[in-house]
C-alpha positions, 0 to 999 in steps of 0.5 A, spaced: 685 320 932 685 315 927 678 312 925 676 307 919 672 310 914 664 307 915 665 301 910 670 298 913 666 297 920 660 295 917 664 290 913 668 289 919 665 282 923 665 279 915 673 280 914 674 278 922 671 272 923 674 268 919 681 264 918 686 265 914 691 260 911 696 263 905 699 269 903 693 269 897 688 269 902 691 275 906 694 279 901 686 278 898 684 282 903 689 288 903 688 289 895 680 289 897 681 294 901 685 299 896 680 297 891 673 300 896 677 304 899 677 308 892 670 306 889 667 309 896 672 315 896 674 314 902 682 314 901 688 312 896 689 306 893 693 303 899 691 297 903 693 293 909 692 288 914 695 285 920 694 278 922 696 274 928 699 267 926 698 261 930 700 253 930 695 248 932 696 240 931 690 239 928 689 245 923 696 246 922 698 254 921 693 259 920 692 266 921 687 271 924 685 278 923 688 283 928 687 289 924 685 292 917 688 299 915 688 303 908 690 310 906 686 316 910 691 321 907 686 327 904 680 324 907 683 325 915 688 331 912 694 327 915 699 326 911 702 320 915 696 315 914 698 310 910 694 304 910 700 301 914 701 306 919 693 305 920 693 298 920 700 298 926 697 304 930 690 300 930 694 293 932 697 296 937 691 300 940 687 293 939 693 288 943 694 294 948 702 296 947 707 300 943 709 294 940 707 288 937 714 284 940 709 281 945 710 273 949 705 269 948 701 268 955 706 264 960 712 267 957 713 260 952 715 265 946 714 270 942 707 272 938 707 273 931 704 278 927 704 279 919 703 286 916 700 285 908 700 291 905 697 291 897 703 296 895 711 295 898 711 301 903 714 308 902 720 310 906 717 312 911 712 306 912 718 302 912 721 306 918 715 305 921 714 296 920 721 296 922 719 299 929 711 296 929 714 289 931 711 286 926 715 279 924 713 279 918 711 283 912 708 281 905 708 286 899 703 286 893 705 291 887 711 293 887 715 301 888 715 302 880 707 301 879 706 306 885 711 310 882 708 309 875 702 313 877 705 319 880 706 317 887 713 318 891 715 313 894 722 315 897 728 313 899 727 305 898 732 301 896 733 293 896 739 295 902 732 297 905 729 290 905 735 287 908 736 292 913 728 289 915 731 281 915 737 283 919 732 286 924 729 279 925 723 281 920 722 276 914 720 280 907 715 276 902 714 281 895 711 280 889 704 277 892 699 278 888 702 283 884 697 284 878 692 284 881 694 290 886 697 293 881 690 293 877 688 297 883 693 303 882 692 304 875 685 305 876 686 310 882 691 313 876 686 314 871 683 320 875 680 316 882 683 321 886 689 326 888 696 324 887 697 328 894 705 326 894 707 326 886 713 325 883 711 328 877 
């Protein structure tokens, strides 16, 4: 069973009790999760969060947090527990369905879920994103940033992102890239194993 580290559970009220109004605000949470994960020794340097977007006549557009995820590969002994897949599994568990492509109550349109990830996804997580039902993915650091410290991100190409767009998933990249890349660089200086290394 997918579980979060105790520090993430203890901080949940802080994360879930607020409204998020900008991409930078939401990406900051994903980066914080990645950084805290390595500080606490509970996994690799990747964090993710899924938000639901709401439209309000008074407040305008804002998001609420649905789930958080961080890399749990080494801690839980499971090569598939990347930050994105943990966040997707916990979001689907929370809404009670295998997909996040669900209608609004009353059938007036579709609910909108957005995945924010501290680094561009590996090949596995791009596939999980495609099938997850999210309507948007927002990335911080790049594949090159992850590979520069030794991670193998697999067969991810520009065409991969075009495929997401064709499937109706909006893609935004390089949001707070420098801040996200610093977390990867810190991890690369000896904070933990490169468990799927390309070196």
